[in-house]
TORVONU-290167 format. One record per residue (C-alpha): residue number from 1; x, y, z. Coordinates in nm, 3 decimals, decimal comma, padded with zeros to 5 digits. Example, Ala and Ser with C-alpha at 12.3 -4.5 7.8 and 13.67 -1.06 7.14 Angstrom:
REM residues 2
- nr;c1;c2;c3
- 1;01,230;-00,450;00,780
- 2;01,367;-00,106;00,714
REM end
This chain:
REM residues 715
- nr;c1;c2;c3
- 1;12,018;10,302;12,163
- 2;12,129;09,966;12,099
- 3;12,157;09,958;11,719
- 4;12,505;09,855;11,712
- 5;12,510;09,621;12,035
- 6;12,500;09,245;12,018
- 7;12,547;08,972;12,289
- 8;12,915;08,847;12,280
- 9;12,823;08,503;12,273
- 10;12,627;08,551;11,925
- 11;12,950;08,706;11,795
- 12;13,153;08,400;11,911
- 13;12,902;08,160;11,779
- 14;12,904;08,298;11,414
- 15;13,284;08,338;11,411
- 16;13,305;07,978;11,513
- 17;13,010;07,859;11,277
- 18;13,243;07,780;10,983
- 19;13,509;07,620;11,171
- 20;13,301;07,339;11,370
- 21;13,355;07,096;11,091
- 22;13,679;07,242;10,953
- 23;13,897;07,284;11,260
- 24;14,188;07,511;11,238
- 25;14,481;07,506;11,480
- 26;14,588;07,869;11,446
- 27;14,484;08,213;11,569
- 28;14,557;08,379;11,220
- 29;14,220;08,341;11,024
- 30;13,958;08,533;10,865
- 31;13,707;08,611;11,128
- 32;13,386;08,623;10,915
- 33;13,434;08,447;10,585
- 34;13,159;08,380;10,328
- 35;12,896;08,130;10,477
- 36;12,941;08,246;10,848
- 37;12,595;08,206;11,011
- 38;12,441;08,180;11,355
- 39;12,366;07,830;11,497
- 40;12,173;07,664;11,774
- 41;12,397;07,839;12,010
- 42;12,260;08,181;11,916
- 43;11,901;08,064;11,908
- 44;11,895;07,909;12,257
- 45;12,098;08,197;12,394
- 46;11,817;08,430;12,278
- 47;11,543;08,191;12,413
- 48;11,702;08,210;12,764
- 49;11,709;08,595;12,727
- 50;11,343;08,595;12,621
- 51;11,262;08,377;12,938
- 52;11,434;08,629;13,160
- 53;11,239;08,913;12,989
- 54;10,905;08,778;13,022
- 55;10,885;08,540;13,318
- 56;10,962;08,724;13,647
- 57;10,904;08,408;13,830
- 58;11,170;08,229;13,639
- 59;10,958;07,893;13,607
- 60;11,073;07,582;13,449
- 61;10,749;07,583;13,257
- 62;10,805;07,903;13,078
- 63;11,174;07,842;13,004
- 64;11,057;07,518;12,825
- 65;10,791;07,724;12,623
- 66;11,067;07,975;12,535
- 67;11,319;07,716;12,418
- 68;11,081;07,512;12,222
- 69;10,905;07,803;12,061
- 70;11,220;07,964;11,943
- 71;11,371;07,635;11,873
- 72;11,083;07,524;11,635
- 73;11,104;07,853;11,449
- 74;11,466;07,789;11,367
- 75;11,446;07,397;11,320
- 76;11,782;07,381;11,100
- 77;12,014;07,566;11,348
- 78;12,220;07,256;11,416
- 79;12,092;07,095;11,705
- 80;12,221;06,778;11,868
- 81;11,998;06,445;11,812
- 82;11,873;06,420;12,175
- 83;11,783;06,803;12,184
- 84;11,595;06,794;11,864
- 85;11,376;06,532;11,978
- 86;11,331;06,735;12,303
- 87;11,223;07,033;12,108
- 88;10,934;06,852;11,964
- 89;10,807;06,651;12,251
- 90;10,484;06,749;12,394
- 91;10,574;06,677;12,745
- 92;10,955;06,713;12,741
- 93;11,168;06,589;13,013
- 94;11,538;06,615;13,089
- 95;11,742;06,349;12,944
- 96;12,064;06,325;13,162
- 97;12,294;06,510;12,943
- 98;12,634;06,664;13,017
- 99;12,674;06,812;12,678
- 100;12,803;07,168;12,650
- 101;12,440;07,263;12,528
- 102;12,384;07,375;12,868
- 103;12,668;07,609;12,907
- 104;12,632;07,768;12,552
- 105;12,294;07,915;12,617
- 106;12,350;08,039;12,983
- 107;12,515;08,366;12,932
- 108;12,198;08,599;12,974
- 109;12,188;08,458;13,331
- 110;12,523;08,598;13,423
- 111;12,424;08,940;13,258
- 112;12,102;08,943;13,444
- 113;12,163;08,810;13,803
- 114;12,172;09,036;14,094
- 115;12,382;08,814;14,321
- 116;12,622;08,502;14,267
- 117;12,369;08,292;14,435
- 118;12,098;08,392;14,187
- 119;12,322;08,344;13,898
- 120;12,406;08,003;13,996
- 121;12,046;07,906;14,084
- 122;11,917;08,049;13,733
- 123;12,188;07,868;13,573
- 124;12,081;07,543;13,724
- 125;11,726;07,591;13,596
- 126;11,840;07,678;13,238
- 127;12,029;07,369;13,243
- 128;11,826;07,113;13,433
- 129;11,529;07,128;13,191
- 130;11,744;06,921;12,940
- 131;12,093;06,874;13,089
- 132;12,026;06,747;13,426
- 133;12,351;06,550;13,472
- 134;12,566;06,710;13,758
- 135;12,843;06,786;13,484
- 136;12,580;06,956;13,245
- 137;12,452;07,177;13,542
- 138;12,809;07,249;13,669
- 139;12,914;07,379;13,308
- 140;12,631;07,604;13,305
- 141;12,692;07,753;13,644
- 142;13,068;07,804;13,578
- 143;12,999;08,006;13,269
- 144;12,739;08,226;13,434
- 145;12,972;08,258;13,739
- 146;13,244;08,391;13,504
- 147;13,008;08,640;13,349
- 148;12,868;08,759;13,663
- 149;13,225;08,809;13,826
- 150;13,329;08,980;13,504
- 151;13,034;09,228;13,537
- 152;13,076;09,302;13,894
- 153;13,442;09,295;14,004
- 154;13,652;09,605;13,939
- 155;13,998;09,470;14,027
- 156;14,200;09,179;13,934
- 157;13,908;09,021;13,775
- 158;14,091;08,741;13,601
- 159;14,248;08,632;13,922
- 160;13,909;08,623;14,095
- 161;13,732;08,443;13,803
- 162;14,021;08,174;13,800
- 163;14,018;08,119;14,176
- 164;13,643;08,112;14,210
- 165;13,592;07,852;13,942
- 166;13,872;07,627;14,054
- 167;13,749;07,635;14,419
- 168;13,377;07,590;14,333
- 169;13,365;07,377;14,023
- 170;13,703;07,194;14,061
- 171;13,798;07,261;13,673
- 172;14,197;07,276;13,626
- 173;14,258;07,631;13,466
- 174;14,642;07,605;13,492
- 175;14,681;07,444;13,115
- 176;14,843;07,651;12,874
- 177;14,617;07,614;12,580
- 178;14,882;07,668;12,308
- 179;15,070;07,355;12,455
- 180;14,762;07,129;12,422
- 181;14,615;07,281;12,091
- 182;14,760;07,038;11,860
- 183;14,630;06,737;12,059
- 184;14,284;06,886;12,159
- 185;14,009;06,705;11,981
- 186;13,633;06,745;11,916
- 187;13,467;06,734;12,265
- 188;13,108;06,840;12,306
- 189;13,085;06,769;12,692
- 190;13,079;07,031;12,955
- 191;13,384;06,895;13,131
- 192;13,578;06,868;12,808
- 193;13,492;07,207;12,655
- 194;13,387;07,458;12,914
- 195;13,742;07,487;13,087
- 196;13,881;07,534;12,743
- 197;13,647;07,830;12,676
- 198;13,706;07,980;13,003
- 199;14,102;07,950;12,964
- 200;14,072;08,105;12,635
- 201;13,925;08,440;12,792
- 202;14,190;08,400;13,095
- 203;14,496;08,356;12,865
- 204;14,408;08,611;12,590
- 205;14,515;08,986;12,638
- 206;14,244;09,214;12,710
- 207;14,080;09,187;12,358
- 208;13,758;09,004;12,284
- 209;13,873;08,945;11,936
- 210;14,204;08,782;12,062
- 211;14,026;08,563;12,307
- 212;13,776;08,446;12,047
- 213;14,074;08,349;11,817
- 214;14,238;08,158;12,090
- 215;13,921;07,979;12,151
- 216;13,837;07,895;11,790
- 217;14,203;07,784;11,730
- 218;14,164;07,493;11,973
- 219;13,971;07,331;11,725
- 220;13,689;07,097;11,843
- 221;13,336;07,222;11,886
- 222;13,441;07,587;11,751
- 223;13,120;07,751;11,753
- 224;13,021;07,667;12,098
- 225;13,373;07,725;12,251
- 226;13,365;08,065;12,071
- 227;13,023;08,131;12,203
- 228;13,122;08,042;12,566
- 229;13,440;08,259;12,547
- 230;13,287;08,551;12,381
- 231;13,011;08,579;12,625
- 232;13,275;08,609;12,913
- 233;13,503;08,835;12,724
- 234;13,269;09,086;12,584
- 235;13,118;09,202;12,910
- 236;13,234;09,532;12,973
- 237;13,186;09,554;13,360
- 238;13,174;09,657;13,637
- 239;12,801;09,667;13,624
- 240;12,802;09,755;13,247
- 241;12,670;09,510;13,006
- 242;12,757;09,556;12,644
- 243;12,965;09,449;12,372
- 244;13,155;09,796;12,333
- 245;13,481;09,586;12,344
- 246;13,412;09,433;12,005
- 247;13,517;09,616;11,679
- 248;13,210;09,792;11,527
- 249;13,302;09,617;11,204
- 250;13,237;09,280;11,355
- 251;12,925;09,381;11,548
- 252;12,770;09,533;11,246
- 253;12,816;09,206;11,044
- 254;12,698;08,976;11,303
- 255;12,375;09,197;11,336
- 256;12,308;09,178;10,982
- 257;12,325;08,791;11,001
- 258;12,034;08,790;11,237
- 259;11,668;08,776;11,133
- 260;11,450;09,052;11,259
- 261;11,291;08,862;11,548
- 262;11,609;08,746;11,688
- 263;11,752;09,084;11,671
- 264;11,454;09,229;11,864
- 265;11,509;08,987;12,144
- 266;11,885;09,077;12,169
- 267;11,804;09,456;12,152
- 268;11,528;09,415;12,413
- 269;11,743;09,225;12,647
- 270;12,050;09,468;12,621
- 271;11,809;09,763;12,669
- 272;11,651;09,578;12,975
- 273;11,986;09,497;13,165
- 274;12,130;09,856;13,057
- 275;11,832;10,043;13,170
- 276;11,854;10,401;13,289
- 277;11,908;10,398;13,660
- 278;11,649;10,672;13,712
- 279;11,359;10,474;13,614
- 280;11,121;10,298;13,834
- 281;10,865;10,044;13,729
- 282;10,506;10,067;13,653
- 283;10,256;09,811;13,543
- 284;10,003;09,864;13,277
- 285;09,676;09,702;13,226
- 286;09,810;09,409;13,022
- 287;10,013;09,311;13,347
- 288;10,348;09,414;13,166
- 289;10,596;09,629;13,345
- 290;10,680;09,957;13,188
- 291;10,910;10,248;13,257
- 292;10,803;10,543;13,476
- 293;11,013;10,840;13,557
- 294;10,833;10,915;13,893
- 295;10,902;10,741;14,218
- 296;10,609;10,543;14,321
- 297;10,604;10,651;14,669
- 298;10,595;11,022;14,651
- 299;10,309;11,160;14,859
- 300;10,173;11,507;14,964
- 301;10,173;11,597;15,323
- 302;09,805;11,624;15,334
- 303;09,798;11,244;15,261
- 304;09,972;11,133;15,571
- 305;09,667;11,129;15,804
- 306;09,483;10,897;15,553
- 307;09,778;10,665;15,538
- 308;09,807;10,644;15,901
- 309;09,442;10,548;15,937
- 310;09,499;10,286;15,669
- 311;09,796;10,164;15,844
- 312;09,584;10,098;16,153
- 313;09,335;09,906;15,947
- 314;09,611;09,692;15,775
- 315;09,738;09,603;16,116
- 316;09,389;09,542;16,243
- 317;09,316;09,316;15,943
- 318;09,655;09,100;15,994
- 319;09,618;09,098;16,383
- 320;09,253;09,029;16,338
- 321;09,316;08,727;16,114
- 322;09,579;08,615;16,350
- 323;09,337;08,644;16,646
- 324;09,069;08,449;16,467
- 325;09,319;08,184;16,381
- 326;09,451;08,137;16,731
- 327;09,106;08,127;16,883
- 328;08,991;07,861;16,637
- 329;09,298;07,666;16,618
- 330;09,265;07,470;16,934
- 331;08,907;07,358;16,826
- 332;08,977;07,311;16,455
- 333;08,920;06,939;16,440
- 334;08,651;06,921;16,723
- 335;08,259;06,902;16,662
- 336;08,042;07,206;16,789
- 337;07,904;06,948;17,059
- 338;08,263;06,868;17,179
- 339;08,350;07,234;17,174
- 340;08,056;07,316;17,404
- 341;08,113;07,018;17,625
- 342;08,476;07,127;17,696
- 343;08,446;07,533;17,713
- 344;08,061;07,577;17,806
- 345;07,756;07,706;17,623
- 346;07,928;08,003;17,484
- 347;08,193;07,779;17,308
- 348;08,560;07,891;17,327
- 349;08,585;08,281;17,375
- 350;08,942;08,301;17,523
- 351;09,286;08,216;17,391
- 352;09,442;07,888;17,512
- 353;09,795;07,966;17,581
- 354;10,106;07,764;17,567
- 355;10,358;07,725;17,822
- 356;10,521;08,062;17,702
- 357;10,185;08,242;17,752
- 358;10,137;08,263;17,379
- 359;09,820;08,211;17,170
- 360;09,949;07,982;16,889
- 361;09,867;08,061;16,528
- 362;09,831;07,808;16,263
- 363;09,949;07,777;15,878
- 364;09,664;08,024;15,796
- 365;09,864;08,318;15,950
- 366;10,204;08,175;15,856
- 367;10,089;08,158;15,474
- 368;09,925;08,515;15,506
- 369;10,256;08,654;15,612
- 370;10,454;08,484;15,345
- 371;10,198;08,617;15,089
- 372;10,270;08,963;15,230
- 373;10,643;08,926;15,220
- 374;10,644;08,753;14,878
- 375;10,450;09,048;14,708
- 376;10,691;09,308;14,894
- 377;11,009;09,108;14,776
- 378;10,852;09,098;14,409
- 379;10,784;09,473;14,435
- 380;11,151;09,562;14,553
- 381;11,295;09,338;14,295
- 382;11,106;09,551;14,028
- 383;11,208;09,884;14,192
- 384;11,576;09,783;14,195
- 385;11,594;09,646;13,864
- 386;11,365;09,887;13,674
- 387;11,153;09,601;13,566
- 388;10,951;09,330;13,724
- 389;10,646;09,135;13,736
- 390;10,308;09,229;13,927
- 391;10,316;09,174;14,317
- 392;10,098;08,845;14,298
- 393;10,308;08,668;14,074
- 394;10,585;08,646;14,331
- 395;10,392;08,450;14,612
- 396;10,503;08,110;14,471
- 397;10,855;08,171;14,552
- 398;10,747;08,281;14,915
- 399;10,534;07,976;14,950
- 400;10,837;07,764;14,868
- 401;10,990;07,949;15,171
- 402;10,701;07,836;15,379
- 403;10,749;07,489;15,261
- 404;11,088;07,494;15,412
- 405;10,975;07,597;15,758
- 406;10,714;07,295;15,728
- 407;10,965;07,028;15,638
- 408;11,258;06,873;15,775
- 409;11,485;06,968;15,501
- 410;11,810;07,103;15,620
- 411;11,946;07,181;15,284
- 412;11,771;07,454;15,081
- 413;11,768;07,413;14,717
- 414;11,660;07,774;14,640
- 415;11,808;08,079;14,781
- 416;11,548;08,261;15,018
- 417;11,286;08,495;14,871
- 418;11,180;08,632;15,207
- 419;11,330;08,761;15,506
- 420;11,110;08,559;15,739
- 421;11,203;08,222;15,600
- 422;11,477;08,169;15,848
- 423;11,315;08,295;16,157
- 424;11,290;08,007;16,410
- 425;10,945;08,111;16,520
- 426;10,797;08,057;16,162
- 427;10,897;07,701;16,166
- 428;10,615;07,559;16,374
- 429;10,434;07,293;16,184
- 430;10,053;07,391;16,280
- 431;09,849;07,171;16,056
- 432;09,966;07,266;15,721
- 433;09,726;07,189;15,430
- 434;09,817;06,894;15,224
- 435;09,715;07,072;14,902
- 436;09,949;07,362;14,983
- 437;10,245;07,124;15,065
- 438;10,216;06,920;14,750
- 439;10,197;07,224;14,537
- 440;10,532;07,360;14,684
- 441;10,694;07,015;14,645
- 442;10,591;07,020;14,282
- 443;10,755;07,367;14,241
- 444;11,070;07,267;14,386
- 445;11,093;06,963;14,154
- 446;10,975;07,206;13,873
- 447;10,650;07,006;13,807
- 448;10,339;07,155;13,709
- 449;10,069;07,168;14,006
- 450;09,778;06,949;13,917
- 451;09,491;06,908;14,139
- 452;09,114;06,985;14,159
- 453;09,117;07,122;14,501
- 454;08,868;07,370;14,619
- 455;08,987;07,376;14,979
- 456;09,012;07,684;15,181
- 457;09,384;07,710;15,184
- 458;09,376;07,964;14,925
- 459;09,124;08,215;15,047
- 460;09,265;08,208;15,398
- 461;09,598;08,362;15,286
- 462;09,476;08,635;15,037
- 463;09,410;08,938;15,268
- 464;09,747;09,111;15,208
- 465;09,659;09,156;14,832
- 466;09,349;09,386;14,910
- 467;09,554;09,549;15,192
- 468;09,833;09,617;14,967
- 469;09,622;09,782;14,696
- 470;09,422;09,996;14,974
- 471;09,744;10,128;15,096
- 472;09,868;10,219;14,729
- 473;09,538;10,407;14,691
- 474;09,567;10,597;15,006
- 475;09,941;10,693;14,928
- 476;09,879;10,782;14,575
- 477;09,528;10,876;14,537
- 478;09,435;10,616;14,318
- 479;09,456;10,234;14,267
- 480;09,664;10,097;13,992
- 481;09,438;09,788;13,956
- 482;09,072;09,788;13,825
- 483;08,832;09,601;14,049
- 484;08,809;09,304;13,798
- 485;09,186;09,307;13,785
- 486;09,214;09,326;14,146
- 487;08,962;09,022;14,186
- 488;09,160;08,825;13,946
- 489;09,498;08,901;14,133
- 490;09,344;08,759;14,453
- 491;09,222;08,451;14,261
- 492;09,560;08,414;14,119
- 493;09,712;08,381;14,470
- 494;09,476;08,109;14,547
- 495;09,501;07,923;14,240
- 496;09,861;07,889;14,276
- 497;09,776;07,583;14,475
- 498;09,398;07,539;14,461
- 499;09,292;07,482;14,101
- 500;08,917;07,421;14,150
- 501;08,731;07,728;14,072
- 502;08,556;07,724;14,393
- 503;08,902;07,735;14,548
- 504;09,006;08,045;14,386
- 505;08,700;08,249;14,305
- 506;08,618;08,315;14,658
- 507;08,970;08,471;14,711
- 508;08,892;08,726;14,441
- 509;08,567;08,826;14,634
- 510;08,769;08,848;14,968
- 511;09,030;09,076;14,813
- 512;08,765;09,300;14,660
- 513;08,572;09,307;15,016
- 514;08,907;09,387;15,201
- 515;09,009;09,663;14,959
- 516;08,676;09,844;14,978
- 517;08,646;09,817;15,363
- 518;08,972;09,933;15,473
- 519;08,909;10,317;15,380
- 520;08,573;10,312;15,563
- 521;08,525;10,375;15,913
- 522;08,317;10,141;16,119
- 523;07,994;10,336;16,069
- 524;08,047;10,351;15,701
- 525;08,108;09,987;15,700
- 526;07,805;09,892;15,889
- 527;07,593;10,089;15,638
- 528;07,762;09,934;15,317
- 529;07,869;09,593;15,406
- 530;07,591;09,432;15,233
- 531;07,632;09,641;14,936
- 532;07,985;09,571;14,894
- 533;07,921;09,189;14,930
- 534;07,669;09,231;14,639
- 535;07,940;09,420;14,445
- 536;08,170;09,118;14,477
- 537;07,898;08,908;14,306
- 538;07,886;09,150;14,014
- 539;08,248;09,142;13,972
- 540;08,222;08,747;13,978
- 541;08,003;08,787;13,688
- 542;08,257;09,016;13,486
- 543;08,592;08,797;13,537
- 544;08,693;08,502;13,343
- 545;08,443;08,576;13,071
- 546;08,286;08,251;12,945
- 547;08,449;08,040;13,208
- 548;08,322;07,868;13,526
- 549;07,960;07,955;13,470
- 550;07,802;07,675;13,688
- 551;08,075;07,733;13,977
- 552;08,005;08,119;13,942
- 553;07,630;08,076;13,987
- 554;07,665;07,840;14,283
- 555;07,914;08,096;14,445
- 556;07,671;08,381;14,388
- 557;07,367;08,223;14,520
- 558;07,589;08,099;14,839
- 559;07,714;08,436;14,906
- 560;07,356;08,587;14,861
- 561;07,236;08,300;15,113
- 562;07,500;08,418;15,359
- 563;07,367;08,779;15,343
- 564;06,999;08,662;15,383
- 565;07,084;08,448;15,674
- 566;07,288;08,739;15,843
- 567;06,975;08,946;15,819
- 568;06,752;08,666;15,956
- 569;06,671;08,545;16,309
- 570;06,835;08,212;16,262
- 571;07,049;08,116;16,529
- 572;07,437;08,148;16,441
- 573;07,517;07,795;16,444
- 574;07,199;07,691;16,259
- 575;07,286;07,941;15,977
- 576;07,639;07,840;15,973
- 577;07,528;07,463;15,932
- 578;07,322;07,571;15,629
- 579;07,637;07,728;15,469
- 580;07,879;07,451;15,520
- 581;08,168;07,355;15,750
- 582;08,434;07,586;15,605
- 583;08,669;07,329;15,471
- 584;08,625;07,436;15,098
- 585;08,672;07,809;14,977
- 586;08,317;07,894;14,918
- 587;08,202;07,765;15,249
- 588;08,470;07,941;15,436
- 589;08,386;08,273;15,265
- 590;08,011;08,243;15,310
- 591;08,052;08,160;15,699
- 592;08,304;08,433;15,737
- 593;08,083;08,689;15,540
- 594;07,778;08,560;15,740
- 595;07,967;08,629;16,076
- 596;08,079;08,964;15,963
- 597;07,733;09,099;15,869
- 598;07,550;08,929;16,160
- 599;07,785;09,063;16,423
- 600;07,921;09,370;16,234
- 601;07,894;09,587;16,571
- 602;08,139;09,357;16,759
- 603;08,468;09,211;16,623
- 604;08,466;08,983;16,948
- 605;08,139;08,852;16,868
- 606;08,189;08,796;16,488
- 607;08,498;08,594;16,549
- 608;08,352;08,387;16,826
- 609;08,061;08,291;16,592
- 610;08,310;08,206;16,317
- 611;08,512;07,960;16,531
- 612;08,240;07,755;16,724
- 613;08,094;07,539;16,468
- 614;08,152;07,178;16,318
- 615;08,442;07,273;16,081
- 616;08,745;07,449;15,993
- 617;08,739;07,680;16,278
- 618;09,075;07,846;16,241
- 619;09,027;07,924;15,896
- 620;08,683;08,074;15,914
- 621;08,826;08,257;16,238
- 622;09,112;08,394;16,046
- 623;08,915;08,500;15,740
- 624;08,653;08,665;15,983
- 625;08,917;08,811;16,179
- 626;09,084;08,971;15,851
- 627;08,755;09,148;15,756
- 628;08,664;09,266;16,100
- 629;09,018;09,374;16,180
- 630;09,016;09,588;15,862
- 631;08,703;09,760;15,976
- 632;08,789;09,831;16,322
- 633;09,169;09,860;16,322
- 634;09,463;09,739;16,545
- 635;09,428;10,007;16,826
- 636;09,060;09,874;16,890
- 637;09,182;09,509;16,904
- 638;09,439;09,638;17,149
- 639;09,193;09,844;17,353
- 640;08,974;09,527;17,397
- 641;09,243;09,291;17,465
- 642;09,056;09,067;17,227
- 643;09,019;08,696;17,375
- 644;09,308;08,753;17,614
- 645;09,283;08,606;17,966
- 646;09,275;08,870;18,248
- 647;09,592;09,039;18,308
- 648;09,730;08,981;17,953
- 649;09,782;09,226;17,686
- 650;09,687;09,137;17,324
- 651;10,025;09,257;17,176
- 652;10,221;09,044;17,421
- 653;09,989;08,734;17,394
- 654;09,938;08,672;17,020
- 655;10,200;08,463;16,859
- 656;10,443;08,627;16,575
- 657;10,295;08,967;16,677
- 658;10,633;09,140;16,587
- 659;10,659;08,975;16,249
- 660;10,281;09,065;16,181
- 661;10,314;09,423;16,266
- 662;10,647;09,465;16,059
- 663;10,488;09,322;15,750
- 664;10,159;09,533;15,815
- 665;10,360;09,845;15,822
- 666;10,559;09,750;15,522
- 667;10,258;09,685;15,316
- 668;10,147;10,020;15,401
- 669;10,446;10,196;15,294
- 670;10,537;09,988;15,007
- 671;10,927;09,980;14,871
- 672;11,133;10,260;15,012
- 673;11,434;10,192;14,776
- 674;11,488;10,174;14,389
- 675;11,768;10,207;14,159
- 676;11,802;10,599;14,177
- 677;11,751;10,650;14,549
- 678;12,049;10,631;14,772
- 679;12,012;10,377;15,052
- 680;12,125;10,635;15,311
- 681;11,857;10,641;15,572
- 682;11,789;10,403;15,839
- 683;11,438;10,316;15,682
- 684;11,604;10,263;15,346
- 685;11,882;10,047;15,492
- 686;11,636;09,818;15,680
- 687;11,408;09,786;15,371
- 688;11,724;09,697;15,160
- 689;11,827;09,435;15,407
- 690;11,492;09,296;15,453
- 691;11,365;09,280;15,101
- 692;11,709;09,251;14,895
- 693;11,937;09,069;15,132
- 694;11,646;08,883;15,296
- 695;11,763;08,968;15,655
- 696;11,520;08,964;15,928
- 697;11,634;09,286;16,067
- 698;11,447;09,558;16,281
- 699;11,210;09,336;16,477
- 700;11,104;09,379;16,822
- 701;11,239;09,061;16,986
- 702;10,997;08,792;17,059
- 703;11,175;08,498;17,201
- 704;10,871;08,225;17,157
- 705;11,019;07,986;16,905
- 706;10,961;07,635;16,989
- 707;11,058;07,505;16,626
- 708;10,849;07,177;16,711
- 709;10,655;06,995;16,447
- 710;10,313;06,862;16,468
- 711;10,149;06,587;16,266
- 712;09,826;06,721;16,178
- 713;09,740;06,785;15,810
- 714;09,429;06,941;15,645
- 715;09,269;07,138;15,388
REM end
């Protein structure tokens, strides 16, 4: 229960509220005289807390929404002029401020962050939506860093805080506050008030009340200095967040001064960061995370054979996708006539190898791997925190990592969210889609993605969503997602970058198709493939009710056309010409579905048909490979040495094979760690390093990594 707990910053704000305009220069004063009240410092602190509670992606858009929503509910809390104007702006922009408004609201970040890097990054985000001046950002980061260190260090905490702040932020913390108190004046800048607040904590004995008294006695912007000081002093580390160091009388009075809605945010946030360590997350139908007492990875021994079969299919899907991608990549921008002229009447049927003997994959495989890594990192975050978002909501962060691999930027603006980001072999620029690149650039600049693209860059990377859910069902006996929700999850992944309905609705159909095919053996898949394709059309009608009617109708008819053509005697290339060229999401879906149904007996023939046409050969090859690989599995791909020149083995030929197999196996097992499980086995240690510390460990060595950039762009 948190009925007597309150964030320390709120207490400091309330104690300082009556002293801001009537400064005092003594530590001997009544703490909570009549008229004490919460100010904008409290409102904005709780807005940041609400953001951390409700937005697992920690987006600028959601932060602005939280700040504006709560700020408008309390319009008379005492905001500065520029911030008040920002609160009521329809398209709010930062205004270059270095005022201490950035530092006074940041305390929840320091209490929430799982690393110093995360604390600094989240503090930067909370500041930069308004106070984007370097000093405004620095002030917020300094307060967040103090709180994080107070939380996590066990010995000589004050010395460590002082050293860290001086070394990283350049603040002079050697000033005796009592000596400068008489001359200190009202200063609302970060550089003029943040060091004062930190020193008040450092120079007071181990008493929150005395630290607050020293801070308020400096005069100046009393409520904000009190808020910042108390937010540090009230943390009762290590790894324990509470206000237990404050007298109950003070906490009770301050709680009574808060309205119910603000108190509710306070209590939920404290419950969130003080959650019991024996709980693991589970997501309900409303896409909100709830607590469950059972570890999600428990399984009965009789399920192991099924999981092993699913693992082969997941490996097959990712490797099949890479095979289709690699076969189609050399002919991606070639016409069918040019392909036949170069490779003969059968078109391209064998991998083209680079100087290292590798079949190169394109951005299709790269982004598929980042999709898988992003979801697994998100799941692990939830298991280790006890709360988190649903897997698909984390892919944006992974795609930013992919963006870094595709650019010449040498200084990362965000900490890694994936363990594959810094692998040199991921840094090959293989015709990345302009739409995906532009979306990632917008996210990095905290802009909303705006386009009307229906390119195939959304569907070509979505297979891991269906694979992840198929593995969950195999392990646990049921899937936590309904079919419509699963469909929308796949669409969500594509819609992150491609906002036209025909750019993201096919990704939902692909997700459902993959999920339903993975558990089937090849004979069952042959019998049911058309029915499953029809099922995706029925789901298409059910999702997004009242929206995208014309696009849904067109996509349904195109899907039915692909099924009819596959059952006809029309030649492959003529049928594909009727469906399109594959540059858009709906065409890539239809072509891949056609090739799968037409050549359901042969993974080789299906992929060959999918790449030898006038269009986006690597993407249609990749999608077809994902589907066919899910049906036949990786062992069959290896047995055939699919598309390999004579004397070559598939596993040694396809680029990134070690990374693909590692992620496939991790999709099968899901998170092996949580808050209550000791990290005491090699598997758990490896998972922790991969998905918590983002280190590329446990990989079979593959030394093929040119790191060269090509100039082509598409999709």
